[in-house]
C-alpha atoms as a printed R data frame, in Angstrom:
    type eleno elety resid chain resno       x       y       z
1   ATOM     1    CA   UNK     A     1  51.921 137.160  74.291
2   ATOM     2    CA   UNK     A     2  54.500 135.464  72.069
3   ATOM     3    CA   UNK     A     3  57.270 136.205  74.584
4   ATOM     4    CA   UNK     A     4  55.168 134.730  77.399
5   ATOM     5    CA   UNK     A     5  54.520 131.554  75.359
6   ATOM     6    CA   UNK     A     6  58.209 131.173  74.513
7   ATOM     7    CA   UNK     A     7  59.130 131.710  78.173
8   ATOM     8    CA   UNK     A     8  56.627 129.078  79.277
9   ATOM     9    CA   UNK     A     9  57.992 126.615  76.703
10  ATOM    10    CA   UNK     A    10  61.567 127.228  77.833
11  ATOM    11    CA   UNK     A    11  60.713 126.833  81.505
12  ATOM    12    CA   UNK     A    12  58.678 123.707  80.805
13  ATOM    13    CA   UNK     A    13  61.490 122.303  78.657
14  ATOM    14    CA   UNK     A    14  64.085 122.885  81.372
15  ATOM    15    CA   UNK     A    15  62.082 121.488  84.256
16  ATOM    16    CA   UNK     A    16  61.103 118.190  82.594
17  ATOM    17    CA   UNK     A    17  64.657 116.767  82.325
18  ATOM    18    CA   UNK     A    18  65.413 117.768  85.921
19  ATOM    19    CA   UNK     A    19  62.301 115.928  87.112
20  ATOM    20    CA   UNK     A    20  63.276 112.925  84.996
21  ATOM    21    CA   UNK     A    21  66.817 112.952  86.388
22  ATOM    22    CA   UNK     A    22  65.550 113.020  89.962
23  ATOM    23    CA   UNK     A    23  63.462 109.900  89.338
24  ATOM    24    CA   UNK     A    24  66.404 108.029  87.774
25  ATOM    25    CA   UNK     A    25  69.171 108.899  90.224
26  ATOM    26    CA   UNK     A    26  69.297 110.205  93.768
27  ATOM    27    CA   UNK     A    27  71.872 112.976  93.333
28  ATOM    28    CA   UNK     A    28  72.829 112.987  97.028
29  ATOM    29    CA   UNK     A    29  73.570 109.276  97.338
30  ATOM    30    CA   UNK     A    30  74.410 107.050  94.389
31  ATOM    31    CA   UNK     A    31  76.730 104.567  92.801
32  ATOM    32    CA   UNK     A    32  76.899 104.305  89.020
33  ATOM    33    CA   UNK     A    33  78.717 101.899  86.767
34  ATOM    34    CA   UNK     A    34  79.945 103.431  83.544
35  ATOM    35    CA   UNK     A    35  81.112 101.632  80.410
36  ATOM    36    CA   UNK     A    36  83.351 103.163  77.777
37  ATOM    37    CA   UNK     A    37  82.133 103.451  74.188
38  ATOM    38    CA   UNK     A    38  85.821 103.413  73.180
39  ATOM    39    CA   UNK     A    39  87.284 100.314  74.860
40  ATOM    40    CA   UNK     A    40  84.352  98.860  76.886
41  ATOM    41    CA   UNK     A    41  86.282  99.256  80.174
42  ATOM    42    CA   UNK     A    42  84.363 100.139  83.303
43  ATOM    43    CA   UNK     A    43  84.455 103.015  85.769
44  ATOM    44    CA   UNK     A    44  82.538 103.238  89.034
45  ATOM    45    CA   UNK     A    45  81.493 106.586  90.549
46  ATOM    46    CA   UNK     A    46  79.859 107.047  93.923
47  ATOM    47    CA   UNK     A    47  78.665 109.788  96.239
48  ATOM    48    CA   UNK     A    48  77.359 109.598  99.783
49  ATOM    49    CA   UNK     A    49  75.270 112.010 101.861
50  ATOM    50    CA   UNK     A    50  75.245 114.851  99.324
51  ATOM    51    CA   UNK     A    51  78.917 115.481 100.076
52  ATOM    52    CA   UNK     A    52  81.211 117.474  97.808
53  ATOM    53    CA   UNK     A    53  83.460 114.380  97.813
54  ATOM    54    CA   UNK     A    54  82.930 111.149  95.921
55  ATOM    55    CA   UNK     A    55  84.875 108.116  94.781
56  ATOM    56    CA   UNK     A    56  86.206 107.066  91.369
57  ATOM    57    CA   UNK     A    57  87.500 103.593  90.546
58  ATOM    58    CA   UNK     A    58  89.023 102.839  87.115
59  ATOM    59    CA   UNK     A    59  91.256 100.020  85.958
60  ATOM    60    CA   UNK     A    60  94.345 102.167  86.652
61  ATOM    61    CA   UNK     A    61  93.264 104.676  89.358
62  ATOM    62    CA   UNK     A    62  90.970 104.862  92.321
63  ATOM    63    CA   UNK     A    63  90.467 107.394  95.037
64  ATOM    64    CA   UNK     A    64  88.478 110.193  96.590
65  ATOM    65    CA   UNK     A    65  87.393 112.875  94.121
66  ATOM    66    CA   UNK     A    66  86.005 116.375  94.527
67  ATOM    67    CA   UNK     A    67  82.519 116.848  93.072
68  ATOM    68    CA   UNK     A    68  81.467 120.051  91.320
69  ATOM    69    CA   UNK     A    69  77.793 120.435  90.317
70  ATOM    70    CA   UNK     A    70  76.806 121.940  86.987
71  ATOM    71    CA   UNK     A    71  73.656 122.318  84.935
72  ATOM    72    CA   UNK     A    72  72.418 118.695  84.685
73  ATOM    73    CA   UNK     A    73  75.981 117.478  85.304
74  ATOM    74    CA   UNK     A    74  78.389 116.521  88.036
75  ATOM    75    CA   UNK     A    75  82.119 116.798  87.549
76  ATOM    76    CA   UNK     A    76  84.318 114.421  89.502
77  ATOM    77    CA   UNK     A    77  87.915 115.636  89.800
78  ATOM    78    CA   UNK     A    78  90.572 113.198  91.000
79  ATOM    79    CA   UNK     A    79  94.169 114.330  91.445
80  ATOM    80    CA   UNK     A    80  96.558 111.555  92.346
81  ATOM    81    CA   UNK     A    81 100.299 112.098  92.043
82  ATOM    82    CA   UNK     A    82 100.910 113.400  88.524
83  ATOM    83    CA   UNK     A    83  97.553 112.079  87.248
84  ATOM    84    CA   UNK     A    84  94.437 114.230  86.909
85  ATOM    85    CA   UNK     A    85  91.083 112.696  86.000
86  ATOM    86    CA   UNK     A    86  88.119 114.886  85.063
87  ATOM    87    CA   UNK     A    87  84.925 112.855  84.773
88  ATOM    88    CA   UNK     A    88  81.740 114.729  83.762
89  ATOM    89    CA   UNK     A    89  78.426 112.861  84.015
90  ATOM    90    CA   UNK     A    90  75.236 114.268  82.504
91  ATOM    91    CA   UNK     A    91  72.634 112.830  84.853
92  ATOM    92    CA   UNK     A    92  69.725 113.473  82.469
93  ATOM    93    CA   UNK     A    93  71.206 111.344  79.672
94  ATOM    94    CA   UNK     A    94  73.546 109.249  81.878
95  ATOM    95    CA   UNK     A    95  76.370 109.846  79.398
96  ATOM    96    CA   UNK     A    96  79.889 110.799  80.427
97  ATOM    97    CA   UNK     A    97  83.075 112.397  79.130
98  ATOM    98    CA   UNK     A    98  86.375 111.650  80.820
99  ATOM    99    CA   UNK     A    99  89.807 113.206  80.434
100 ATOM   100    CA   UNK     A   100  92.884 111.695  82.027
101 ATOM   101    CA   UNK     A   101  96.160 113.606  82.016
102 ATOM   102    CA   UNK     A   102  99.505 112.690  83.516
103 ATOM   103    CA   UNK     A   103 101.472 109.470  83.053
104 ATOM   104    CA   UNK     A   104  98.499 108.195  81.046
105 ATOM   105    CA   UNK     A   105  96.775 110.462  78.505
106 ATOM   106    CA   UNK     A   106  93.239 109.373  77.703
107 ATOM   107    CA   UNK     A   107  89.961 110.801  76.411
108 ATOM   108    CA   UNK     A   108  86.900 108.652  76.862
109 ATOM   109    CA   UNK     A   109  83.127 108.739  76.653
110 ATOM   110    CA   UNK     A   110  80.340 106.317  77.379
111 ATOM   111    CA   UNK     A   111  77.176 105.643  79.343
112 ATOM   112    CA   UNK     A   112  76.390 104.992  82.996
113 ATOM   113    CA   UNK     A   113  73.739 102.987  84.794
114 ATOM   114    CA   UNK     A   114  72.658 103.239  88.409
115 ATOM   115    CA   UNK     A   115  74.153 100.364  90.407
């Protein structure tokens, strides 16, 4: 009985954030504006038609990115010349972590809002 109760709590706890995320953002088609907690600069992410491709625009880079889904996250990966940007958005909390490697080295984090 205890195992069944724990299982029900875990399942209930996992499904609530997913339902919340779906009401906040349409995961197949969206545009979000993100603001850095570090330097208050902005980044825009977008996705259209549930594609595995999206778009990233920063103050120094912009271009088409590959999208990789995760558990409550989407990872945008942009490779442009010698620069690699990995941008992970948690769509339940709307927080992000970004890593930029190449000519510019940068670690960043912040929050996003649906545009």
